[in-house]
TIMI-2910 file (N, C-alpha, C, CB; in pm, 1 decimal, decimal comma, always signed):
<rs>
+----------+----------+----------+----------+----------+----------+----------+----------+----------+----------+----------+----------+------+
!      n_x !      n_y !      n_z !     ca_x !     ca_y !     ca_z !      c_x !      c_y !      c_z !     cb_x !     cb_y !     cb_z ! resn !
+----------+----------+----------+----------+----------+----------+----------+----------+----------+----------+----------+----------+------+
! +10644,5 !  -7365,8 ! +11308,7 ! +10676,0 !  -7498,9 ! +11360,2 ! +10827,3 !  -7510,0 ! +11380,5 ! +10624,4 !  -7610,2 ! +11263,2 !  Met !
! +10866,5 !  -7548,1 ! +11498,8 ! +11008,8 !  -7565,0 ! +11528,5 ! +11060,2 !  -7694,8 ! +11467,8 ! +11033,5 !  -7563,6 ! +11680,6 !  Arg !
! +11189,3 !  -7698,4 ! +11437,1 ! +11248,7 !  -7817,7 ! +11376,3 ! +11252,3 !  -7935,6 ! +11474,0 ! +11390,3 !  -7786,7 ! +11327,3 !  Met !
! +11244,8 !  -7906,5 ! +11603,6 ! +11245,6 !  -8016,6 ! +11700,3 ! +11103,9 !  -8060,2 ! +11735,7 ! +11320,7 !  -7975,5 ! +11827,1 !  Asp !
! +11007,0 !  -8019,2 ! +11655,8 ! +10867,6 !  -8053,0 ! +11678,4 ! +10838,8 !  -8193,5 ! +11625,9 ! +10775,1 !  -7949,8 ! +11611,3 !  Asp !
! +10776,2 !  -8275,2 ! +11708,4 ! +10742,9 !  -8412,0 ! +11667,4 ! +10655,5 !  -8416,4 ! +11542,0 ! +10672,3 !  -8483,9 ! +11780,5 !  Leu !
! +10574,9 !  -8312,0 ! +11521,0 ! +10486,0 !  -8314,6 ! +11404,6 ! +10561,5 !  -8301,6 ! +11272,5 ! +10383,9 !  -8203,6 ! +11415,4 !  Thr !
! +10692,6 !  -8274,7 ! +11278,2 ! +10770,7 !  -8271,7 ! +11154,4 ! +10799,5 !  -8413,5 ! +11104,5 ! +10902,6 !  -8195,4 ! +11176,1 !  Thr !
! +10779,3 !  -8513,5 ! +11189,6 ! +10804,8 !  -8652,5 ! +11150,9 ! +10683,6 !  -8709,9 ! +11078,3 ! +10839,0 !  -8738,7 ! +11274,9 !  Leu !
! +10706,6 !  -8801,4 ! +10983,9 ! +10593,2 !  -8865,6 ! +10916,4 ! +10509,4 !  -8946,6 ! +11014,4 ! +10642,6 !  -8955,9 ! +10802,9 !  Pro !
! +10382,3 !  -8957,1 ! +10986,7 ! +10286,8 !  -9041,4 ! +11060,6 ! +10237,5 !  -8983,7 ! +11193,1 ! +10349,1 !  -9172,9 ! +11087,2 !  Asn !
! +10296,3 !  -8875,2 ! +11239,5 ! +10260,9 !  -8824,2 ! +11372,2 ! +10168,9 !  -8703,0 ! +11361,3 ! +10387,4 !  -8787,3 ! +11451,1 !  Leu !
! +10041,4 !  -8726,2 ! +11391,9 !  +9944,8 !  -8618,0 ! +11396,5 !  +9939,4 !  -8557,9 ! +11535,4 !  +9806,7 !  -8667,0 ! +11354,5 !  Gly !
!  +9855,7 !  -8456,6 ! +11549,8 !  +9847,2 !  -8384,0 ! +11677,2 !  +9810,9 !  -8474,3 ! +11794,2 !  +9745,5 !  -8272,8 ! +11666,5 !  Lys !
!  +9717,3 !  -8566,1 ! +11774,2 !  +9671,9 !  -8651,7 ! +11884,6 !  +9784,8 !  -8741,7 ! +11933,5 !  +9551,8 !  -8737,3 ! +11840,7 !  Thr !
!  +9854,7 !  -8806,0 ! +11841,2 !  +9964,3 !  -8894,4 ! +11881,2 ! +10077,6 !  -8813,6 ! +11944,0 ! +10016,6 !  -8974,6 ! +11760,1 !  Leu !
! +10105,3 !  -8696,7 ! +11889,9 ! +10209,1 !  -8610,6 ! +11948,2 ! +10172,7 !  -8572,2 ! +12091,7 ! +10228,8 !  -8483,4 ! +11862,2 !  Val !
! +10046,9 !  -8538,7 ! +12116,6 ! +10004,4 !  -8504,1 ! +12252,8 ! +10026,0 !  -8621,4 ! +12348,0 !  +9856,2 !  -8461,7 ! +12254,0 !  Gln !
!  +9997,8 !  -8741,7 ! +12300,4 ! +10018,5 !  -8860,6 ! +12384,2 ! +10167,0 !  -8883,4 ! +12410,2 !  +9956,9 !  -8985,2 ! +12317,6 !  Lys !
! +10250,4 !  -8863,1 ! +12308,4 ! +10395,7 !  -8878,2 ! +12327,3 ! +10446,5 !  -8778,0 ! +12430,6 ! +10470,9 !  -8859,2 ! +12192,9 !  Leu !
! +10398,2 !  -8656,6 ! +12424,2 ! +10439,7 !  -8555,0 ! +12521,2 ! +10396,4 !  -8595,0 ! +12662,4 ! +10380,3 !  -8417,2 ! +12484,0 !  Ile !
! +10278,3 !  -8657,4 ! +12674,5 ! +10230,9 !  -8706,0 ! +12805,2 ! +10327,0 !  -8807,0 ! +12865,9 ! +10092,3 !  -8769,1 ! +12791,4 !  Gln !
! +10397,3 !  -8883,1 ! +12781,3 ! +10489,2 !  -8986,5 ! +12831,8 ! +10635,0 !  -8940,8 ! +12820,4 ! +10469,2 !  -9118,8 ! +12754,2 !  Val !
! +10653,7 !  -8808,0 ! +12819,7 ! +10786,7 !  -8745,7 ! +12824,6 ! +10873,7 !  -8772,6 ! +12701,8 ! +10858,9 !  -8793,4 ! +12946,1 !  Asp !
! +10810,8 !  -8782,7 ! +12587,2 ! +10883,3 !  -8787,8 ! +12459,9 ! +10840,0 !  -8662,3 ! +12384,7 ! +10852,5 !  -8922,5 ! +12376,5 !  Ile !
! +10929,6 !  -8564,3 ! +12379,6 ! +10889,5 !  -8432,3 ! +12331,5 ! +10958,2 !  -8387,4 ! +12204,2 ! +10914,8 !  -8332,6 ! +12436,4 !  Glu !
! +11060,2 !  -8459,2 ! +12158,9 ! +11131,7 !  -8418,2 ! +12038,0 ! +11158,5 !  -8540,7 ! +11950,3 ! +11265,1 !  -8346,4 ! +12074,1 !  Thr !
! +11184,0 !  -8518,5 ! +11821,1 ! +11222,3 !  -8630,1 ! +11734,1 ! +11345,4 !  -8703,9 ! +11785,9 ! +11248,5 !  -8579,7 ! +11593,1 !  Pro !
! +11440,2 !  -8630,2 ! +11840,8 ! +11561,8 !  -8693,0 ! +11894,1 ! +11527,8 !  -8787,2 ! +12008,7 ! +11661,9 !  -8586,1 ! +11941,5 !  Thr !
! +11439,3 !  -8743,4 ! +12096,8 ! +11398,4 !  -8829,3 ! +12208,9 ! +11327,3 !  -8954,0 ! +12157,8 ! +11306,6 !  -8751,9 ! +12306,2 !  Glu !
! +11238,9 !  -8938,9 ! +12059,4 ! +11167,8 !  -9054,7 ! +12004,9 ! +11266,2 !  -9153,2 ! +11942,8 ! +11063,7 !  -9010,3 ! +11900,3 !  Leu !
! +11359,9 !  -9103,0 ! +11866,3 ! +11458,0 !  -9191,2 ! +11801,8 ! +11546,0 !  -9259,7 ! +11905,4 ! +11545,3 !  -9112,0 ! +11703,0 !  Lys !
! +11578,4 !  -9189,0 ! +12012,9 ! +11660,7 !  -9245,8 ! +12119,3 ! +11585,7 !  -9355,7 ! +12195,0 ! +11704,9 !  -9136,0 ! +12216,4 !  Ser !
! +11459,1 !  -9330,9 ! +12223,1 ! +11376,0 !  -9427,3 ! +12297,1 ! +11343,1 !  -9548,1 ! +12209,1 ! +11245,1 !  -9359,9 ! +12346,8 !  Val !
! +11316,9 !  -9522,7 ! +12081,8 ! +11279,7 !  -9629,5 ! +11989,2 ! +11130,1 !  -9653,5 ! +11989,0 ! +11352,2 !  -9757,9 ! +12024,6 !  Gly !
! +11082,7 !  -9711,7 ! +11880,2 ! +10937,9 !  -9728,9 ! +11864,0 ! +10877,6 !  -9823,4 ! +11967,2 ! +10907,6 !  -9780,4 ! +11725,2 !  Ser !
! +10945,3 !  -9933,4 ! +11997,2 ! +10888,1 ! -10030,0 ! +12091,7 ! +10875,0 !  -9970,8 ! +12231,6 ! +10973,9 ! -10156,3 ! +12096,9 !  Glu !
! +10981,0 !  -9905,2 ! +12280,0 ! +10975,1 !  -9847,6 ! +12414,3 ! +10878,1 !  -9730,0 ! +12420,4 ! +11114,3 !  -9802,7 ! +12458,9 !  Asn !
! +10871,6 !  -9653,2 ! +12313,0 ! +10774,4 !  -9543,9 ! +12308,0 ! +10632,8 !  -9600,5 ! +12314,3 ! +10793,3 !  -9459,0 ! +12179,5 !  Ala !
! +10610,2 !  -9710,4 ! +12243,8 ! +10478,1 !  -9772,7 ! +12243,5 ! +10441,8 !  -9824,8 ! +12383,0 ! +10473,4 !  -9887,3 ! +12141,0 !  Phe !
! +10536,4 !  -9885,9 ! +12450,8 ! +10511,7 !  -9933,6 ! +12587,4 ! +10470,4 !  -9815,8 ! +12676,3 ! +10638,5 ! -10004,4 ! +12645,3 !  Ile !
! +10538,2 !  -9704,5 ! +12662,1 ! +10501,3 !  -9585,2 ! +12739,9 ! +10361,0 !  -9538,6 ! +12702,7 ! +10603,1 !  -9470,9 ! +12716,8 !  Arg !
! +10331,1 !  -9537,0 ! +12573,6 ! +10199,5 !  -9490,8 ! +12528,7 ! +10087,0 !  -9577,8 ! +12583,5 ! +10193,5 !  -9489,1 ! +12376,6 !  Leu !
! +10112,6 !  -9707,0 ! +12597,3 ! +10010,2 !  -9797,6 ! +12651,9 !  +9970,6 !  -9757,8 ! +12794,3 ! +10061,3 !  -9943,2 ! +12650,6 !  Lys !
! +10056,6 !  -9684,6 ! +12864,6 ! +10023,3 !  -9641,8 ! +13000,5 !  +9920,3 !  -9529,3 ! +13000,4 ! +10149,3 !  -9596,6 ! +13074,0 !  Thr !
!  +9910,5 !  -9455,4 ! +12889,7 !  +9813,3 !  -9346,1 ! +12881,2 !  +9701,7 !  -9374,9 ! +12781,5 !  +9883,3 !  -9217,4 ! +12843,0 !  Val !
!  +9720,4 !  -9477,4 ! +12699,7 !  +9620,7 !  -9514,2 ! +12598,7 !  +9612,5 !  -9666,7 ! +12591,5 !  +9656,7 !  -9453,4 ! +12458,4 !  Asp !
!  +9524,9 !  -9722,0 ! +12674,3 !  +9511,0 !  -9867,8 ! +12681,1 !  +9476,4 !  -9927,5 ! +12545,1 !  +9404,0 !  -9905,9 ! +12783,1 !  Tyr !
!  +9409,6 !  -9851,4 ! +12461,1 !  +9365,8 !  -9901,0 ! +12330,4 !  +9467,1 !  -9878,4 ! +12218,9 !  +9236,7 !  -9835,8 ! +12293,0 !  Asn !
!  +9590,6 !  -9843,9 ! +12253,6 !  +9693,1 !  -9823,4 ! +12150,7 !  +9701,4 !  -9948,2 ! +12063,0 !  +9832,2 !  -9791,7 ! +12215,1 !  Ala !
!  +9699,6 !  -9927,1 ! +11931,0 !  +9689,7 ! -10039,1 ! +11837,4 !  +9819,6 ! -10060,0 ! +11759,4 !  +9574,5 ! -10016,0 ! +11740,5 !  Cys !
!  +9821,0 ! -10167,0 ! +11684,1 !  +9937,9 ! -10201,9 ! +11603,0 !  +9971,5 ! -10090,8 ! +11505,0 !  +9913,6 ! -10332,6 ! +11527,4 !  Ile !
!  +9871,5 ! -10023,4 ! +11450,7 !  +9899,8 !  -9916,2 ! +11355,4 !  +9974,0 !  -9800,2 ! +11421,9 !  +9769,8 !  -9865,8 ! +11292,4 !  Asn !
!  +9948,3 !  -9778,6 ! +11550,5 ! +10022,0 !  -9675,5 ! +11623,3 ! +10169,3 !  -9714,5 ! +11633,2 !  +9961,6 !  -9654,2 ! +11764,4 !  Met !
! +10194,2 !  -9841,4 ! +11659,1 ! +10331,8 !  -9890,5 ! +11665,2 ! +10399,8 !  -9874,9 ! +11529,7 ! +10335,0 ! -10037,8 ! +11710,0 !  Leu !
! +10330,9 !  -9910,8 ! +11423,0 ! +10385,6 !  -9892,6 ! +11288,1 ! +10414,2 !  -9744,9 ! +11261,1 ! +10288,0 !  -9948,1 ! +11182,0 !  Tyr !
! +10323,1 !  -9657,4 ! +11303,5 ! +10341,5 !  -9513,7 ! +11282,8 ! +10466,6 !  -9464,2 ! +11354,9 ! +10217,9 !  -9436,1 ! +11331,6 !  Ala !
! +10487,0 !  -9512,2 ! +11476,6 ! +10605,9 !  -9473,0 ! +11552,4 ! +10733,1 !  -9520,0 ! +11483,2 ! +10599,7 !  -9529,6 ! +11694,5 !  Leu !
! +10732,9 !  -9643,3 ! +11435,8 ! +10851,6 !  -9696,1 ! +11367,0 ! +10878,1 !  -9617,5 ! +11238,8 ! +10833,6 !  -9846,7 ! +11334,7 !  Glu !
! +10772,9 !  -9587,0 ! +11165,0 ! +10790,3 !  -9505,8 ! +11045,4 ! +10847,5 !  -9369,1 ! +11078,7 ! +10658,2 !  -9490,4 ! +10972,7 !  Gly !
! +10799,8 !  -9309,8 ! +11187,9 ! +10851,2 !  -9179,5 ! +11230,4 ! +10999,5 !  -9189,1 ! +11265,3 ! +10771,2 !  -9126,6 ! +11351,2 !  Ala !
! +11037,4 !  -9293,8 ! +11336,0 ! +11177,6 !  -9314,3 ! +11372,1 ! +11263,3 !  -9327,0 ! +11245,4 ! +11193,1 !  -9440,6 ! +11461,3 !  Val !
! +11212,0 !  -9399,6 ! +11146,4 ! +11286,4 !  -9420,8 ! +11022,1 ! +11273,4 !  -9304,5 ! +10924,1 ! +11239,3 !  -9547,7 ! +10955,6 !  Gln !
! +11177,7 !  -9215,0 ! +10949,1 ! +11157,8 !  -9101,6 ! +10860,5 ! +11079,6 !  -9135,4 ! +10734,1 ! +11289,7 !  -9044,6 ! +10822,9 !  Gly !
! +10994,0 !  -9240,1 ! +10743,6 ! +10914,4 !  -9282,2 ! +10627,9 ! +10768,8 !  -9302,5 ! +10668,3 ! +10971,6 !  -9412,1 ! +10566,7 !  Ile !
! +10679,9 !  -9304,7 ! +10569,4 ! +10540,8 !  -9339,5 ! +10598,6 ! +10537,4 !  -9485,0 ! +10645,2 ! +10448,3 !  -9317,8 ! +10472,6 !  Arg !
! +10450,1 !  -9514,2 ! +10740,0 ! +10448,2 !  -9650,1 ! +10796,3 ! +10410,7 !  -9753,5 ! +10691,6 ! +10350,6 !  -9657,8 ! +10913,4 !  Trp !
! +10337,7 !  -9713,9 ! +10589,1 ! +10300,1 !  -9806,8 ! +10482,1 ! +10423,1 !  -9860,3 ! +10408,2 ! +10205,7 !  -9737,9 ! +10382,9 !  His !
! +10533,1 !  -9785,0 ! +10414,9 ! +10654,8 !  -9821,3 ! +10343,2 ! +10754,7 !  -9898,7 ! +10428,3 ! +10720,3 !  -9698,0 ! +10290,3 !  Asp !
! +10715,0 !  -9939,0 ! +10547,8 ! +10805,2 ! -10017,4 ! +10632,2 ! +10839,7 ! -10150,2 ! +10564,9 ! +10741,7 ! -10042,5 ! +10770,5 !  Leu !
! +10960,5 ! -10192,8 ! +10585,2 ! +11005,6 ! -10322,9 ! +10536,4 ! +10918,3 ! -10433,1 ! +10597,7 ! +11156,2 ! -10345,9 ! +10570,7 !  Asp !
! +10880,8 ! -10529,7 ! +10519,3 ! +10791,5 ! -10637,1 ! +10567,5 ! +10852,3 ! -10715,7 ! +10683,6 ! +10758,5 ! -10733,0 ! +10453,1 !  Gln !
! +10983,4 ! -10734,0 ! +10681,8 ! +11049,3 ! -10804,3 ! +10792,3 ! +11033,7 ! -10724,7 ! +10921,6 ! +11199,3 ! -10827,6 ! +10761,1 !  Thr !
! +11052,3 ! -10592,9 ! +10913,4 ! +11038,1 ! -10508,5 ! +11032,3 ! +10893,2 ! -10507,7 ! +11079,7 ! +11085,7 ! -10364,6 ! +11003,0 !  Arg !
! +10798,8 ! -10502,8 ! +10987,2 ! +10657,6 ! -10506,7 ! +11026,1 ! +10625,9 ! -10636,8 ! +11099,2 ! +10566,6 ! -10491,4 ! +10902,4 !  Lys !
! +10683,7 ! -10746,3 ! +11053,1 ! +10660,7 ! -10876,0 ! +11118,6 ! +10718,3 ! -10873,2 ! +11260,4 ! +10724,8 ! -10992,1 ! +11036,1 !  Lys !
! +10839,2 ! -10817,7 ! +11275,3 ! +10899,8 ! -10806,6 ! +11409,0 ! +10811,2 ! -10722,7 ! +11501,6 ! +11041,5 ! -10743,8 ! +11399,4 !  Glu !
! +10760,1 ! -10613,1 ! +11450,4 ! +10674,2 ! -10527,1 ! +11531,5 ! +10544,0 ! -10597,1 ! +11567,8 ! +10644,5 ! -10397,1 ! +11457,6 !  Leu !
! +10489,0 ! -10672,5 ! +11475,5 ! +10364,9 ! -10747,6 ! +11501,6 ! +10388,4 ! -10849,8 ! +11612,8 ! +10314,9 ! -10819,0 ! +11372,2 !  Lys !
! +10501,5 ! -10919,8 ! +11607,8 ! +10533,5 ! -11016,4 ! +11713,0 ! +10550,1 ! -10946,5 ! +11847,9 ! +10661,6 ! -11093,9 ! +11677,5 !  Glu !
! +10617,0 ! -10832,1 ! +11847,8 ! +10633,0 ! -10753,2 ! +11969,5 ! +10495,3 ! -10713,5 ! +12025,3 ! +10719,1 ! -10626,8 ! +11941,5 !  Phe !
! +10410,1 ! -10662,3 ! +11938,2 ! +10275,4 ! -10619,6 ! +11976,5 ! +10196,6 ! -10736,5 ! +12034,7 ! +10201,0 ! -10560,3 ! +11855,5 !  Phe !
! +10202,2 ! -10852,5 ! +11969,9 ! +10129,1 ! -10969,6 ! +12016,1 ! +10176,7 ! -11015,3 ! +12154,2 ! +10143,8 ! -11083,0 ! +11915,8 !  Asp !
! +10303,9 ! -10997,7 ! +12184,8 ! +10356,1 ! -11038,5 ! +12315,2 ! +10314,0 ! -10943,4 ! +12428,0 ! +10507,7 ! -11046,7 ! +12309,3 !  His !
! +10268,8 ! -10825,1 ! +12391,9 ! +10223,3 ! -10730,0 ! +12494,1 ! +10082,8 ! -10759,7 ! +12543,2 ! +10228,5 ! -10589,2 ! +12439,9 !  Leu !
! +10008,0 ! -10837,4 ! +12468,7 !  +9867,4 ! -10863,5 ! +12503,6 !  +9856,6 ! -10948,8 ! +12627,6 !  +9795,0 ! -10931,6 ! +12388,2 !  Lys !
+----------+----------+----------+----------+----------+----------+----------+----------+----------+----------+----------+----------+------+
</rs>
């Protein structure tokens, strides 16, 4: 596994990594640069059913932590963002 492999980040399994690659996010650096919200918007173009947990997983990956450990304030911000996309 290369160090620039997305699967080295927490929360990102093979399926989510494949979807990120489909939307031209191929490295941890690219994901961190794009940010979780913009990455999620891109993912919605290839996965209409992308859910809030996917957004949490992306944010956790950006922060380098399991999504369960996200700060409650940040989770609330992400939930509001997600709700506005509907």
